[in-house]
N, C-alpha and C positions, 0 to 999 in steps of 0.2 A: 383803039385800045379797049379791051374788055376788062371791067373790073369784076373779079370774083370775090365773093364774100369770104372773109377769113374765118376759119373755124374758131368758135368761142372756147370750146373745151376739148382737151385732148385725153382720151382714156387709154390707159395701158392695162392690158390684161395679162396676168400671170397666174396660171392654174396651179403652180407649185406653191406659191405663197398662200393661196387660199386653203389648201389642204394641209400644209405643213404645220404642226405644232412644235414649238421650240421649247427647250429646257429652261429658257430665260423667262423670268416672271417680273412683272413690275411691282415694286414695293415702295412704301412711304417710310421715311425716317422721321421720328419725333424726338424732341429734346427730353432728356431724362429729368431736368429740373422743372422747366415751365410747361412741359407736355405739348408745346406747339409743334405742328407738323410742318417741317421746314424744307425737307429735301425728298425728291422723287428720284429713284434709281432702279436699275434692274439687277437681278442676281441669278446665278445658275443653280437651279434647285438640286442638280446632281452633285455639285462641289460643295455647296453650302446648305445642307438640309436643315440646319438649326437657324434660329433667328440671328440676324445680323446686328452687330454693335460696332459703331465707328466713333471716333472723336472728330467732331465737325463744329464749325463756328455757328453759334446761335445769335442771330441778329437782335432778338428780343432780350436775351440775357447779356448780350454784348461780351461774350467770352467762349471759349472752347469748352464744350460739354460732351458727354456721351450721348449719342443719338441711337435709339433702338428702333428696330423694325416693327411697323405696325401694318394692319391690313388696310 
């Protein structure tokens, strides 16, 4: 029986992903009260060109507050 070494890393190559620029961008949401950056999410630049505002739970304030988009 011959033991062949197992490959340590498997690389997948996709040329389409390397060249494709999507309309979705990564944003950070910060609390309106304490200014802590609590959430990371994505948004579509085409559908939401303005800054995003959401009601989310802030663990530092321990309540639901308005979270605004930051860079």
